[in-house]
N, C-alpha and C positions, 0 to 999 in steps of 0.2 A: 353331166354331159362328157366328161373325159372318161368316165366309167364305160358310158356307151361307145365312145370312139376306140377304147381299147376290145371292147367286147366285139365290135363290127370288124376292125380292119388289123392286118397283121402289119401293114405301113404305120410306121410311128409319125410321119409327116403331118398328118391331120391333127393328131394329139398333141404333138409341139407347138403346131401354129395356134391352135385353140388355147393352148395354156399362155402362150407368148400375148394374145390377144386379152385374156383375162388379168396379166399382169400389168400390161401397159394400161387398160381402163382402171385398175386399182392406183398404179402411181398417178394417174392423172386426177383421179378423185382425191388422193391425199395431197397432191399438188395445190388443188382448188381449195381444200380447207386448212392448207397451211402446215400440214405435217409429214411431208415429204422429207425428212432428214436423211443425211447419209445412211443411217443404219438401216432404216425401212429401204432406200433405194438400193444397198447393196443386197440386200434379200431378194430383191427383184430383179437384179441384173445376171447377166451371162446368158449362154446358150440354152440352158434348160429352163430357164424363164422367161424374160421379155426379149431377149437377144441382144440387149444393150448394154452400155457400160453403164456405170453410176454417172460419169460425167455426160453421157447421152441421155441419161433420163432426167437430168437437170435442165436440159433444153425442150421448152414445150413444142418448138417445131419439129424436131428430130422425135419426139413422142408420137406427135400426130402421124408424121409422114410413116413409122413405123407401124402403127395402128392401121393406117390406109393400105399399106402394103399387105401387111397379114390378112387383113379383111378380104382384099381383092383375091390373094393366092388360096385362101382355105376352100371354097367351092370346086376349084379345079382339082386341087388336092384330094378333096373327097371323092370326086368323080374318078381318078385315075389311080387310086389307093386299091392295093390288093385287099380283098376280103376274105375274112374267116369262112369256111365252109359252115353253112346251117342246115338244119332240116327243114 
């Protein structure tokens, strides 16, 4: 999916938001199986990943709210994003 977003759009917002969704869902899964340690959370924190800090990733409600926000934002970003010229 990320490769398609790169191929179709000049604007990186859809790619970043999709990547955030992917990382947020991954963190939630690791929370559910009891494997979301600080090292794992650090790897998924920051603006190039989930968009959340390690402390925020420890809070289920914050993670859930971030997922909802990204999920609502992504369709609009896709519709508004500058597209690459194709033949």
